[in-house]
PQR file of N, CA, C, O and H, with PARSE charges and radii, in Angstrom:
ATOM      1  N   MET A   1      60.594 181.625 119.021 -0.4000 1.5000
ATOM      2  CA  MET A   1      60.474 180.369 118.318 -0.0000 2.0000
ATOM      3  C   MET A   1      59.075 180.284 117.708  0.5500 1.7000
ATOM      4  O   MET A   1      58.079 180.568 118.374 -0.5500 1.4000
ATOM      5  N   THR A   2      59.011 179.898 116.462 -0.4000 1.5000
ATOM      6  CA  THR A   2      57.739 179.805 115.755 -0.0000 2.0000
ATOM      7  C   THR A   2      57.354 178.351 115.583  0.5500 1.7000
ATOM      8  O   THR A   2      58.196 177.501 115.295 -0.5500 1.4000
ATOM      9  H   THR A   2      59.819 179.667 115.920  0.4000 1.0000
ATOM     10  N   THR A   3      56.085 178.075 115.762 -0.4000 1.5000
ATOM     11  CA  THR A   3      55.588 176.722 115.570 -0.0000 2.0000
ATOM     12  C   THR A   3      54.907 176.644 114.218  0.5500 1.7000
ATOM     13  O   THR A   3      54.059 177.476 113.896 -0.5500 1.4000
ATOM     14  H   THR A   3      55.401 178.765 115.996  0.4000 1.0000
ATOM     15  N   ASN A   4      55.271 175.658 113.434 -0.4000 1.5000
ATOM     16  CA  ASN A   4      54.677 175.466 112.121 -0.0000 2.0000
ATOM     17  C   ASN A   4      53.664 174.336 112.210  0.5500 1.7000
ATOM     18  O   ASN A   4      54.042 173.168 112.295 -0.5500 1.4000
ATOM     19  H   ASN A   4      55.960 174.982 113.696  0.4000 1.0000
ATOM     20  N   ASN A   5      52.384 174.672 112.192 -0.4000 1.5000
ATOM     21  CA  ASN A   5      51.334 173.671 112.306 -0.0000 2.0000
ATOM     22  C   ASN A   5      50.885 173.127 110.962  0.5500 1.7000
ATOM     23  O   ASN A   5      49.995 172.278 110.911 -0.5500 1.4000
ATOM     24  H   ASN A   5      52.076 175.622 112.124  0.4000 1.0000
ATOM     25  N   ASN A   6      51.473 173.592 109.882 -0.4000 1.5000
ATOM     26  CA  ASN A   6      51.054 173.150 108.555 -0.0000 2.0000
ATOM     27  C   ASN A   6      51.349 171.675 108.311  0.5500 1.7000
ATOM     28  O   ASN A   6      50.707 171.066 107.456 -0.5500 1.4000
ATOM     29  H   ASN A   6      52.196 174.282 109.923  0.4000 1.0000
ATOM     30  N   ASN A   7      52.281 171.091 109.021 -0.4000 1.5000
ATOM     31  CA  ASN A   7      52.667 169.705 108.806 -0.0000 2.0000
ATOM     32  C   ASN A   7      52.050 168.747 109.809  0.5500 1.7000
ATOM     33  O   ASN A   7      52.462 167.589 109.881 -0.5500 1.4000
ATOM     34  H   ASN A   7      52.802 171.586 109.716  0.4000 1.0000
ATOM     35  N   SER A   8      51.076 169.196 110.583 -0.4000 1.5000
ATOM     36  CA  SER A   8      50.544 168.358 111.647 -0.0000 2.0000
ATOM     37  C   SER A   8      49.847 167.103 111.133  0.5500 1.7000
ATOM     38  O   SER A   8      49.826 166.091 111.834 -0.5500 1.4000
ATOM     39  H   SER A   8      50.741 170.137 110.525  0.4000 1.0000
ATOM     40  N   ASN A   9      49.278 167.140 109.932 -0.4000 1.5000
ATOM     41  CA  ASN A   9      48.582 165.976 109.400 -0.0000 2.0000
ATOM     42  C   ASN A   9      49.323 165.344 108.229  0.5500 1.7000
ATOM     43  O   ASN A   9      48.759 164.523 107.505 -0.5500 1.4000
ATOM     44  H   ASN A   9      49.296 167.962 109.363  0.4000 1.0000
ATOM     45  N   LYS A  10      50.556 165.715 108.045 -0.4000 1.5000
ATOM     46  CA  LYS A  10      51.335 165.189 106.929 -0.0000 2.0000
ATOM     47  C   LYS A  10      51.727 163.743 107.208  0.5500 1.7000
ATOM     48  O   LYS A  10      52.237 163.419 108.281 -0.5500 1.4000
ATOM     49  H   LYS A  10      51.014 166.382 108.633  0.4000 1.0000
ATOM     50  N   ILE A  11      51.483 162.887 106.233 -0.4000 1.5000
ATOM     51  CA  ILE A  11      51.874 161.488 106.369 -0.0000 2.0000
ATOM     52  C   ILE A  11      53.355 161.392 106.013  0.5500 1.7000
ATOM     53  O   ILE A  11      53.757 161.728 104.899 -0.5500 1.4000
ATOM     54  H   ILE A  11      51.069 163.150 105.362  0.4000 1.0000
ATOM     55  N   LEU A  12      54.152 160.936 106.956 -0.4000 1.5000
ATOM     56  CA  LEU A  12      55.595 160.878 106.757 -0.0000 2.0000
ATOM     57  C   LEU A  12      56.011 159.758 105.823  0.5500 1.7000
ATOM     58  O   LEU A  12      57.049 159.849 105.168 -0.5500 1.4000
ATOM     59  H   LEU A  12      53.826 160.663 107.861  0.4000 1.0000
ATOM     60  N   VAL A  13      55.215 158.706 105.754 -0.4000 1.5000
ATOM     61  CA  VAL A  13      55.486 157.578 104.859 -0.0000 2.0000
ATOM     62  C   VAL A  13      54.301 157.479 103.903  0.5500 1.7000
ATOM     63  O   VAL A  13      53.294 156.854 104.237 -0.5500 1.4000
ATOM     64  H   VAL A  13      54.371 158.632 106.287  0.4000 1.0000
ATOM     65  N   PRO A  14      54.404 158.088 102.714 -0.5600 1.5000
ATOM     66  CA  PRO A  14      53.261 158.115 101.796  0.2800 2.0000
ATOM     67  C   PRO A  14      52.701 156.733 101.474  0.5500 1.7000
ATOM     68  O   PRO A  14      51.509 156.600 101.197 -0.5500 1.4000
ATOM     69  N   GLU A  15      53.538 155.714 101.506 -0.4000 1.5000
ATOM     70  CA  GLU A  15      53.081 154.355 101.216 -0.0000 2.0000
ATOM     71  C   GLU A  15      52.090 153.858 102.264  0.5500 1.7000
ATOM     72  O   GLU A  15      51.368 152.892 102.017 -0.5500 1.4000
ATOM     73  H   GLU A  15      54.506 155.822 101.730  0.4000 1.0000
ATOM     74  N   ALA A  16      52.044 154.494 103.414 -0.4000 1.5000
ATOM     75  CA  ALA A  16      51.151 154.077 104.499 -0.0000 2.0000
ATOM     76  C   ALA A  16      49.751 154.667 104.361  0.5500 1.7000
ATOM     77  O   ALA A  16      48.848 154.276 105.100 -0.5500 1.4000
ATOM     78  H   ALA A  16      52.630 155.279 103.615  0.4000 1.0000
ATOM     79  N   ARG A  17      49.557 155.590 103.438 -0.4000 1.5000
ATOM     80  CA  ARG A  17      48.281 156.285 103.307 -0.0000 2.0000
ATOM     81  C   ARG A  17      47.104 155.313 103.161  0.5500 1.7000
ATOM     82  O   ARG A  17      46.090 155.469 103.842 -0.5500 1.4000
ATOM     83  H   ARG A  17      50.291 155.907 102.837  0.4000 1.0000
ATOM     84  N   GLN A  18      47.228 154.320 102.288 -0.4000 1.5000
ATOM     85  CA  GLN A  18      46.121 153.383 102.060 -0.0000 2.0000
ATOM     86  C   GLN A  18      45.811 152.588 103.319  0.5500 1.7000
ATOM     87  O   GLN A  18      44.643 152.388 103.653 -0.5500 1.4000
ATOM     88  H   GLN A  18      48.052 154.193 101.735  0.4000 1.0000
ATOM     89  N   ALA A  19      46.840 152.134 104.019 -0.4000 1.5000
ATOM     90  CA  ALA A  19      46.614 151.367 105.248 -0.0000 2.0000
ATOM     91  C   ALA A  19      45.961 152.235 106.321  0.5500 1.7000
ATOM     92  O   ALA A  19      45.087 151.761 107.047 -0.5500 1.4000
ATOM     93  H   ALA A  19      47.789 152.297 103.748  0.4000 1.0000
ATOM     94  N   LEU A  20      46.372 153.500 106.431 -0.4000 1.5000
ATOM     95  CA  LEU A  20      45.771 154.395 107.412 -0.0000 2.0000
ATOM     96  C   LEU A  20      44.308 154.680 107.073  0.5500 1.7000
ATOM     97  O   LEU A  20      43.457 154.721 107.962 -0.5500 1.4000
ATOM     98  H   LEU A  20      47.082 153.885 105.841  0.4000 1.0000
ATOM     99  N   ASN A  21      44.023 154.874 105.805 -0.4000 1.5000
ATOM    100  CA  ASN A  21      42.630 155.090 105.397 -0.0000 2.0000
ATOM    101  C   ASN A  21      41.776 153.860 105.683  0.5500 1.7000
ATOM    102  O   ASN A  21      40.635 153.985 106.128 -0.5500 1.4000
ATOM    103  H   ASN A  21      44.714 154.841 105.083  0.4000 1.0000
ATOM    104  N   GLN A  22      42.324 152.675 105.430 -0.4000 1.5000
ATOM    105  CA  GLN A  22      41.598 151.440 105.702 -0.0000 2.0000
ATOM    106  C   GLN A  22      41.343 151.287 107.203  0.5500 1.7000
ATOM    107  O   GLN A  22      40.252 150.891 107.614 -0.5500 1.4000
ATOM    108  H   GLN A  22      43.251 152.574 105.068  0.4000 1.0000
ATOM    109  N   MET A  23      42.350 151.601 108.018 -0.4000 1.5000
ATOM    110  CA  MET A  23      42.194 151.524 109.470 -0.0000 2.0000
ATOM    111  C   MET A  23      41.106 152.488 109.929  0.5500 1.7000
ATOM    112  O   MET A  23      40.281 152.140 110.774 -0.5500 1.4000
ATOM    113  H   MET A  23      43.236 151.923 107.684  0.4000 1.0000
ATOM    114  N   LYS A  24      41.104 153.688 109.379 -0.4000 1.5000
ATOM    115  CA  LYS A  24      40.108 154.690 109.747 -0.0000 2.0000
ATOM    116  C   LYS A  24      38.697 154.188 109.432  0.5500 1.7000
ATOM    117  O   LYS A  24      37.787 154.342 110.247 -0.5500 1.4000
ATOM    118  H   LYS A  24      41.774 153.971 108.693  0.4000 1.0000
ATOM    119  N   LEU A  25      38.515 153.589 108.257 -0.4000 1.5000
ATOM    120  CA  LEU A  25      37.191 153.094 107.870 -0.0000 2.0000
ATOM    121  C   LEU A  25      36.756 151.919 108.746  0.5500 1.7000
ATOM    122  O   LEU A  25      35.584 151.815 109.106 -0.5500 1.4000
ATOM    123  H   LEU A  25      39.255 153.464 107.595  0.4000 1.0000
ATOM    124  N   GLU A  26      37.697 151.031 109.089 -0.4000 1.5000
ATOM    125  CA  GLU A  26      37.366 149.890 109.946 -0.0000 2.0000
ATOM    126  C   GLU A  26      36.963 150.348 111.339  0.5500 1.7000
ATOM    127  O   GLU A  26      36.000 149.841 111.915 -0.5500 1.4000
ATOM    128  H   GLU A  26      38.649 151.115 108.797  0.4000 1.0000
ATOM    129  N   ILE A  27      37.700 151.304 111.874 -0.4000 1.5000
ATOM    130  CA  ILE A  27      37.388 151.806 113.215 -0.0000 2.0000
ATOM    131  C   ILE A  27      36.039 152.515 113.204  0.5500 1.7000
ATOM    132  O   ILE A  27      35.226 152.316 114.106 -0.5500 1.4000
ATOM    133  H   ILE A  27      38.482 151.716 111.407  0.4000 1.0000
ATOM    134  N   ALA A  28      35.799 153.335 112.196 -0.4000 1.5000
ATOM    135  CA  ALA A  28      34.517 154.033 112.103 -0.0000 2.0000
ATOM    136  C   ALA A  28      33.372 153.030 112.014  0.5500 1.7000
ATOM    137  O   ALA A  28      32.325 153.222 112.631 -0.5500 1.4000
ATOM    138  H   ALA A  28      36.460 153.497 111.463  0.4000 1.0000
ATOM    139  N   SER A  29      33.573 151.964 111.249 -0.4000 1.5000
ATOM    140  CA  SER A  29      32.539 150.938 111.129 -0.0000 2.0000
ATOM    141  C   SER A  29      32.280 150.268 112.473  0.5500 1.7000
ATOM    142  O   SER A  29      31.128 150.023 112.833 -0.5500 1.4000
ATOM    143  H   SER A  29      34.424 151.808 110.747  0.4000 1.0000
ATOM    144  N   GLU A  30      33.347 149.970 113.221 -0.4000 1.5000
ATOM    145  CA  GLU A  30      33.202 149.374 114.543 -0.0000 2.0000
ATOM    146  C   GLU A  30      32.441 150.305 115.492  0.5500 1.7000
ATOM    147  O   GLU A  30      31.767 149.847 116.415 -0.5500 1.4000
ATOM    148  H   GLU A  30      34.283 150.168 112.929  0.4000 1.0000
ATOM    149  N   LEU A  31      32.558 151.615 115.257 -0.4000 1.5000
ATOM    150  CA  LEU A  31      31.886 152.599 116.102 -0.0000 2.0000
ATOM    151  C   LEU A  31      30.480 152.934 115.602  0.5500 1.7000
ATOM    152  O   LEU A  31      29.831 153.847 116.114 -0.5500 1.4000
ATOM    153  H   LEU A  31      33.105 151.987 114.507  0.4000 1.0000
ATOM    154  N   GLY A  32      30.013 152.179 114.586 -0.4000 1.5000
ATOM    155  CA  GLY A  32      28.653 152.367 114.100 -0.0000 2.0000
ATOM    156  C   GLY A  32      28.506 153.364 112.976  0.5500 1.7000
ATOM    157  O   GLY A  32      27.392 153.781 112.658 -0.5500 1.4000
ATOM    158  H   GLY A  32      30.540 151.438 114.170  0.4000 1.0000
ATOM    159  N   MET A  33      29.616 153.754 112.366 -0.4000 1.5000
ATOM    160  CA  MET A  33      29.579 154.696 111.245 -0.0000 2.0000
ATOM    161  C   MET A  33      30.018 153.966 109.978  0.5500 1.7000
ATOM    162  O   MET A  33      31.099 154.219 109.446 -0.5500 1.4000
ATOM    163  H   MET A  33      30.521 153.416 112.624  0.4000 1.0000
ATOM    164  N   ALA A  34      29.169 153.059 109.502 -0.4000 1.5000
ATOM    165  CA  ALA A  34      29.527 152.176 108.396 -0.0000 2.0000
ATOM    166  C   ALA A  34      29.819 152.928 107.101  0.5500 1.7000
ATOM    167  O   ALA A  34      30.624 152.461 106.294 -0.5500 1.4000
ATOM    168  H   ALA A  34      28.290 152.853 109.934  0.4000 1.0000
ATOM    169  N   ASN A  35      29.195 154.063 106.885 -0.4000 1.5000
ATOM    170  CA  ASN A  35      29.408 154.809 105.648 -0.0000 2.0000
ATOM    171  C   ASN A  35      30.295 156.034 105.881  0.5500 1.7000
ATOM    172  O   ASN A  35      30.087 157.072 105.252 -0.5500 1.4000
ATOM    173  H   ASN A  35      28.541 154.442 107.541  0.4000 1.0000
ATOM    174  N   TYR A  36      31.260 155.928 106.759 -0.4000 1.5000
ATOM    175  CA  TYR A  36      32.115 157.046 107.163 -0.0000 2.0000
ATOM    176  C   TYR A  36      32.829 157.681 105.975  0.5500 1.7000
ATOM    177  O   TYR A  36      33.022 158.897 105.939 -0.5500 1.4000
ATOM    178  H   TYR A  36      31.428 155.085 107.270  0.4000 1.0000
ATOM    179  N   ASP A  37      33.218 156.863 105.009 -0.4000 1.5000
ATOM    180  CA  ASP A  37      33.959 157.371 103.853 -0.0000 2.0000
ATOM    181  C   ASP A  37      33.136 158.378 103.058  0.5500 1.7000
ATOM    182  O   ASP A  37      33.683 159.332 102.506 -0.5500 1.4000
ATOM    183  H   ASP A  37      33.061 155.876 105.039  0.4000 1.0000
ATOM    184  N   SER A  38      31.832 158.169 102.999 -0.4000 1.5000
ATOM    185  CA  SER A  38      30.986 159.053 102.199 -0.0000 2.0000
ATOM    186  C   SER A  38      30.277 160.118 103.040  0.5500 1.7000
ATOM    187  O   SER A  38      29.550 160.950 102.497 -0.5500 1.4000
ATOM    188  H   SER A  38      31.387 157.393 103.447  0.4000 1.0000
ATOM    189  N   MET A  39      30.481 160.098 104.351 -0.4000 1.5000
ATOM    190  CA  MET A  39      29.832 161.082 105.232 -0.0000 2.0000
ATOM    191  C   MET A  39      30.473 162.457 105.065  0.5500 1.7000
ATOM    192  O   MET A  39      31.660 162.570 104.761 -0.5500 1.4000
ATOM    193  H   MET A  39      31.071 159.422 104.793  0.4000 1.0000
ATOM    194  N   ASP A  40      29.673 163.493 105.269 -0.4000 1.5000
ATOM    195  CA  ASP A  40      30.188 164.852 105.347 -0.0000 2.0000
ATOM    196  C   ASP A  40      30.714 165.044 106.767  0.5500 1.7000
ATOM    197  O   ASP A  40      29.936 165.226 107.703 -0.5500 1.4000
ATOM    198  H   ASP A  40      28.709 163.402 105.516  0.4000 1.0000
ATOM    199  N   LYS A  41      32.031 165.003 106.920 -0.4000 1.5000
ATOM    200  CA  LYS A  41      32.629 165.053 108.261 -0.0000 2.0000
ATOM    201  C   LYS A  41      32.297 166.351 108.992  0.5500 1.7000
ATOM    202  O   LYS A  41      32.323 166.399 110.222 -0.5500 1.4000
ATOM    203  H   LYS A  41      32.663 164.855 106.160  0.4000 1.0000
ATOM    204  N   GLY A  42      31.983 167.409 108.230 -0.4000 1.5000
ATOM    205  CA  GLY A  42      31.614 168.670 108.847 -0.0000 2.0000
ATOM    206  C   GLY A  42      30.278 168.615 109.555  0.5500 1.7000
ATOM    207  O   GLY A  42      29.999 169.444 110.421 -0.5500 1.4000
ATOM    208  H   GLY A  42      31.962 167.370 107.231  0.4000 1.0000
ATOM    209  N   ASN A  43      29.451 167.651 109.200 -0.4000 1.5000
ATOM    210  CA  ASN A  43      28.151 167.498 109.850 -0.0000 2.0000
ATOM    211  C   ASN A  43      28.177 166.511 111.009  0.5500 1.7000
ATOM    212  O   ASN A  43      27.177 166.359 111.711 -0.5500 1.4000
ATOM    213  H   ASN A  43      29.678 166.977 108.496  0.4000 1.0000
ATOM    214  N   LEU A  44      29.292 165.846 111.218 -0.4000 1.5000
ATOM    215  CA  LEU A  44      29.408 164.912 112.345 -0.0000 2.0000
ATOM    216  C   LEU A  44      29.785 165.676 113.607  0.5500 1.7000
ATOM    217  O   LEU A  44      30.547 166.641 113.539 -0.5500 1.4000
ATOM    218  H   LEU A  44      30.105 165.969 110.649  0.4000 1.0000
ATOM    219  N   PRO A  45      29.270 165.264 114.739 -0.5600 1.5000
ATOM    220  CA  PRO A  45      29.716 165.886 115.986  0.2800 2.0000
ATOM    221  C   PRO A  45      31.213 165.644 116.179  0.5500 1.7000
ATOM    222  O   PRO A  45      31.733 164.595 115.798 -0.5500 1.4000
ATOM    223  N   SER A  46      31.887 166.604 116.765 -0.4000 1.5000
ATOM    224  CA  SER A  46      33.331 166.466 116.976 -0.0000 2.0000
ATOM    225  C   SER A  46      33.650 165.242 117.820  0.5500 1.7000
ATOM    226  O   SER A  46      34.725 164.658 117.682 -0.5500 1.4000
ATOM    227  H   SER A  46      31.465 167.455 117.075  0.4000 1.0000
ATOM    228  N   ARG A  47      32.738 164.852 118.683 -0.4000 1.5000
ATOM    229  CA  ARG A  47      32.964 163.670 119.519 -0.0000 2.0000
ATOM    230  C   ARG A  47      33.122 162.423 118.652  0.5500 1.7000
ATOM    231  O   ARG A  47      34.008 161.606 118.905 -0.5500 1.4000
ATOM    232  H   ARG A  47      31.865 165.327 118.795  0.4000 1.0000
ATOM    233  N   GLN A  48      32.272 162.265 117.628 -0.4000 1.5000
ATOM    234  CA  GLN A  48      32.370 161.085 116.764 -0.0000 2.0000
ATOM    235  C   GLN A  48      33.664 161.112 115.959  0.5500 1.7000
ATOM    236  O   GLN A  48      34.356 160.098 115.868 -0.5500 1.4000
ATOM    237  H   GLN A  48      31.553 162.929 117.423  0.4000 1.0000
ATOM    238  N   ASN A  49      33.997 162.256 115.377 -0.4000 1.5000
ATOM    239  CA  ASN A  49      35.255 162.359 114.648 -0.0000 2.0000
ATOM    240  C   ASN A  49      36.434 162.096 115.584  0.5500 1.7000
ATOM    241  O   ASN A  49      37.403 161.439 115.201 -0.5500 1.4000
ATOM    242  H   ASN A  49      33.435 163.080 115.451  0.4000 1.0000
ATOM    243  N   GLY A  50      36.348 162.605 116.798 -0.4000 1.5000
ATOM    244  CA  GLY A  50      37.421 162.416 117.774 -0.0000 2.0000
ATOM    245  C   GLY A  50      37.592 160.956 118.169  0.5500 1.7000
ATOM    246  O   GLY A  50      38.714 160.493 118.374 -0.5500 1.4000
ATOM    247  H   GLY A  50      35.561 163.138 117.108  0.4000 1.0000
ATOM    248  N   TYR A  51      36.487 160.235 118.276 -0.4000 1.5000
ATOM    249  CA  TYR A  51      36.580 158.811 118.595 -0.0000 2.0000
ATOM    250  C   TYR A  51      37.381 158.068 117.524  0.5500 1.7000
ATOM    251  O   TYR A  51      38.236 157.241 117.843 -0.5500 1.4000
ATOM    252  H   TYR A  51      35.575 160.611 118.110  0.4000 1.0000
ATOM    253  N   VAL A  52      37.103 158.362 116.268 -0.4000 1.5000
ATOM    254  CA  VAL A  52      37.808 157.674 115.179 -0.0000 2.0000
ATOM    255  C   VAL A  52      39.306 157.971 115.276  0.5500 1.7000
ATOM    256  O   VAL A  52      40.126 157.053 115.236 -0.5500 1.4000
ATOM    257  H   VAL A  52      36.409 159.033 116.009  0.4000 1.0000
ATOM    258  N   GLY A  53      39.659 159.240 115.402 -0.4000 1.5000
ATOM    259  CA  GLY A  53      41.070 159.607 115.512 -0.0000 2.0000
ATOM    260  C   GLY A  53      41.724 159.050 116.758  0.5500 1.7000
ATOM    261  O   GLY A  53      42.875 158.616 116.722 -0.5500 1.4000
ATOM    262  H   GLY A  53      38.993 159.985 115.435  0.4000 1.0000
ATOM    263  N   GLY A  54      40.995 159.062 117.854 -0.4000 1.5000
ATOM    264  CA  GLY A  54      41.541 158.544 119.109 -0.0000 2.0000
ATOM    265  C   GLY A  54      41.815 157.056 119.050  0.5500 1.7000
ATOM    266  O   GLY A  54      42.853 156.593 119.521 -0.5500 1.4000
ATOM    267  H   GLY A  54      40.059 159.415 117.883  0.4000 1.0000
ATOM    268  N   TYR A  55      40.889 156.305 118.476 -0.4000 1.5000
ATOM    269  CA  TYR A  55      41.089 154.862 118.351 -0.0000 2.0000
ATOM    270  C   TYR A  55      42.211 154.550 117.367  0.5500 1.7000
ATOM    271  O   TYR A  55      42.955 153.586 117.548 -0.5500 1.4000
ATOM    272  H   TYR A  55      40.045 156.681 118.094  0.4000 1.0000
ATOM    273  N   MET A  56      42.331 155.375 116.319 -0.4000 1.5000
ATOM    274  CA  MET A  56      43.442 155.179 115.376 -0.0000 2.0000
ATOM    275  C   MET A  56      44.773 155.362 116.107  0.5500 1.7000
ATOM    276  O   MET A  56      45.691 154.556 115.954 -0.5500 1.4000
ATOM    277  H   MET A  56      41.727 156.158 116.172  0.4000 1.0000
ATOM    278  N   THR A  57      44.865 156.421 116.895 -0.4000 1.5000
ATOM    279  CA  THR A  57      46.096 156.694 117.639 -0.0000 2.0000
ATOM    280  C   THR A  57      46.401 155.567 118.611  0.5500 1.7000
ATOM    281  O   THR A  57      47.545 155.123 118.710 -0.5500 1.4000
ATOM    282  H   THR A  57      44.120 157.076 117.019  0.4000 1.0000
ATOM    283  N   LYS A  58      45.388 155.102 119.328 -0.4000 1.5000
ATOM    284  CA  LYS A  58      45.575 154.011 120.280 -0.0000 2.0000
ATOM    285  C   LYS A  58      46.107 152.762 119.575  0.5500 1.7000
ATOM    286  O   LYS A  58      47.026 152.110 120.070 -0.5500 1.4000
ATOM    287  H   LYS A  58      44.458 155.462 119.248  0.4000 1.0000
ATOM    288  N   ASN A  59      45.521 152.430 118.407 -0.4000 1.5000
ATOM    289  CA  ASN A  59      45.970 151.256 117.658 -0.0000 2.0000
ATOM    290  C   ASN A  59      47.387 151.431 117.122  0.5500 1.7000
ATOM    291  O   ASN A  59      48.179 150.488 117.142 -0.5500 1.4000
ATOM    292  H   ASN A  59      44.774 152.960 118.005  0.4000 1.0000
ATOM    293  N   LEU A  60      47.710 152.628 116.643 -0.4000 1.5000
ATOM    294  CA  LEU A  60      49.056 152.867 116.118 -0.0000 2.0000
ATOM    295  C   LEU A  60      50.103 152.784 117.224  0.5500 1.7000
ATOM    296  O   LEU A  60      51.196 152.261 117.005 -0.5500 1.4000
ATOM    297  H   LEU A  60      47.067 153.393 116.627  0.4000 1.0000
ATOM    298  N   VAL A  61      49.779 153.295 118.406 -0.4000 1.5000
ATOM    299  CA  VAL A  61      50.706 153.196 119.541 -0.0000 2.0000
ATOM    300  C   VAL A  61      50.889 151.734 119.937  0.5500 1.7000
ATOM    301  O   VAL A  61      52.007 151.292 120.201 -0.5500 1.4000
ATOM    302  H   VAL A  61      48.892 153.720 118.584  0.4000 1.0000
ATOM    303  N   ARG A  62      49.785 150.984 119.979 -0.4000 1.5000
ATOM    304  CA  ARG A  62      49.872 149.565 120.317 -0.0000 2.0000
ATOM    305  C   ARG A  62      50.758 148.830 119.311  0.5500 1.7000
ATOM    306  O   ARG A  62      51.605 148.025 119.697 -0.5500 1.4000
ATOM    307  H   ARG A  62      48.876 151.343 119.765  0.4000 1.0000
ATOM    308  N   MET A  63      50.561 149.108 118.031 -0.4000 1.5000
ATOM    309  CA  MET A  63      51.360 148.449 116.992 -0.0000 2.0000
ATOM    310  C   MET A  63      52.840 148.808 117.134  0.5500 1.7000
ATOM    311  O   MET A  63      53.703 147.944 116.977 -0.5500 1.4000
ATOM    312  H   MET A  63      49.873 149.762 117.717  0.4000 1.0000
ATOM    313  N   ALA A  64      53.133 150.052 117.424 -0.4000 1.5000
ATOM    314  CA  ALA A  64      54.528 150.484 117.599 -0.0000 2.0000
ATOM    315  C   ALA A  64      55.151 149.794 118.801  0.5500 1.7000
ATOM    316  O   ALA A  64      56.301 149.359 118.743 -0.5500 1.4000
ATOM    317  H   ALA A  64      52.431 150.754 117.552  0.4000 1.0000
ATOM    318  N   GLN A  65      54.410 149.692 119.874 -0.4000 1.5000
ATOM    319  CA  GLN A  65      54.937 149.031 121.073 -0.0000 2.0000
ATOM    320  C   GLN A  65      55.208 147.551 120.797  0.5500 1.7000
ATOM    321  O   GLN A  65      56.210 147.004 121.256 -0.5500 1.4000
ATOM    322  H   GLN A  65      53.476 150.045 119.922  0.4000 1.0000
ATOM    323  N   GLN A  66      54.323 146.915 120.054 -0.4000 1.5000
ATOM    324  CA  GLN A  66      54.541 145.510 119.728 -0.0000 2.0000
ATOM    325  C   GLN A  66      55.773 145.351 118.859  0.5500 1.7000
ATOM    326  O   GLN A  66      56.548 144.413 119.047 -0.5500 1.4000
ATOM    327  H   GLN A  66      53.509 147.360 119.680  0.4000 1.0000
ATOM    328  N   ASN A  67      55.963 146.255 117.910 -0.4000 1.5000
ATOM    329  CA  ASN A  67      57.139 146.196 117.041 -0.0000 2.0000
ATOM    330  C   ASN A  67      58.427 146.439 117.795  0.5500 1.7000
ATOM    331  O   ASN A  67      59.487 145.970 117.381 -0.5500 1.4000
ATOM    332  H   ASN A  67      55.333 147.016 117.756  0.4000 1.0000
ATOM    333  N   MET A  68      58.349 147.172 118.904 -0.4000 1.5000
ATOM    334  CA  MET A  68      59.524 147.449 119.706 -0.0000 2.0000
ATOM    335  C   MET A  68      59.728 146.399 120.789  0.5500 1.7000
ATOM    336  O   MET A  68      60.669 146.493 121.577 -0.5500 1.4000
ATOM    337  H   MET A  68      57.488 147.554 119.240  0.4000 1.0000
ATOM    338  N   GLY A  69      58.857 145.406 120.833 -0.4000 1.5000
ATOM    339  CA  GLY A  69      59.014 144.325 121.798 -0.0000 2.0000
ATOM    340  C   GLY A  69      58.306 144.538 123.093  0.5500 1.7000
ATOM    341  O   GLY A  69      58.405 143.705 123.994 -0.5500 1.4000
ATOM    342  H   GLY A  69      58.093 145.329 120.193  0.4000 1.0000
ATOM    343  N   GLY A  70      57.583 145.640 123.223 -0.4000 1.5000
ATOM    344  CA  GLY A  70      56.842 145.910 124.450 -0.0000 2.0000
ATOM    345  C   GLY A  70      55.490 145.256 124.419  0.5500 1.7000
ATOM    346  O   GLY A  70      55.076 144.713 123.394 -0.5500 1.4000
ATOM    347  H   GLY A  70      57.502 146.317 122.491  0.4000 1.0000
ATOM    348  N   THR A  71      54.810 145.303 125.517 -0.4000 1.5000
ATOM    349  CA  THR A  71      53.455 144.771 125.581 -0.0000 2.0000
ATOM    350  C   THR A  71      52.539 145.872 126.055  0.5500 1.7000
ATOM    351  O   THR A  71      52.971 146.818 126.713 -0.5500 1.4000
ATOM    352  H   THR A  71      55.146 145.744 126.349  0.4000 1.0000
ATOM    353  N   ILE A  72      51.290 145.745 125.722 -0.4000 1.5000
ATOM    354  CA  ILE A  72      50.274 146.703 126.160 -0.0000 2.0000
ATOM    355  C   ILE A  72      49.115 145.914 126.739  0.5500 1.7000
ATOM    356  O   ILE A  72      48.781 144.833 126.255 -0.5500 1.4000
ATOM    357  H   ILE A  72      50.938 144.977 125.187  0.4000 1.0000
ATOM    358  N   LYS A  73      48.523 146.449 127.750 -0.4000 1.5000
ATOM    359  CA  LYS A  73      47.396 145.765 128.397 -0.0000 2.0000
ATOM    360  C   LYS A  73      46.125 146.478 128.093  0.5500 1.7000
ATOM    361  O   LYS A  73      45.059 146.060 128.546 -0.5500 1.4000
ATOM    362  H   LYS A  73      48.795 147.327 128.143  0.4000 1.0000
TER
END
């Protein structure tokens, strides 16, 4: 069985791209990276980039749970 990793970052709903980018910028700003959009991500420590992605994932999971009627603490 072969794993295809080329689609790992593919946005399944293209209309969501702008909202995801906005969420990423808001989270980065909350984490003290106000100019994240113009930063060279290759020069950022992986920890900082990981925080942005991790918080995005946490928020997306929370939103999905709320839409499904669940609660998160």
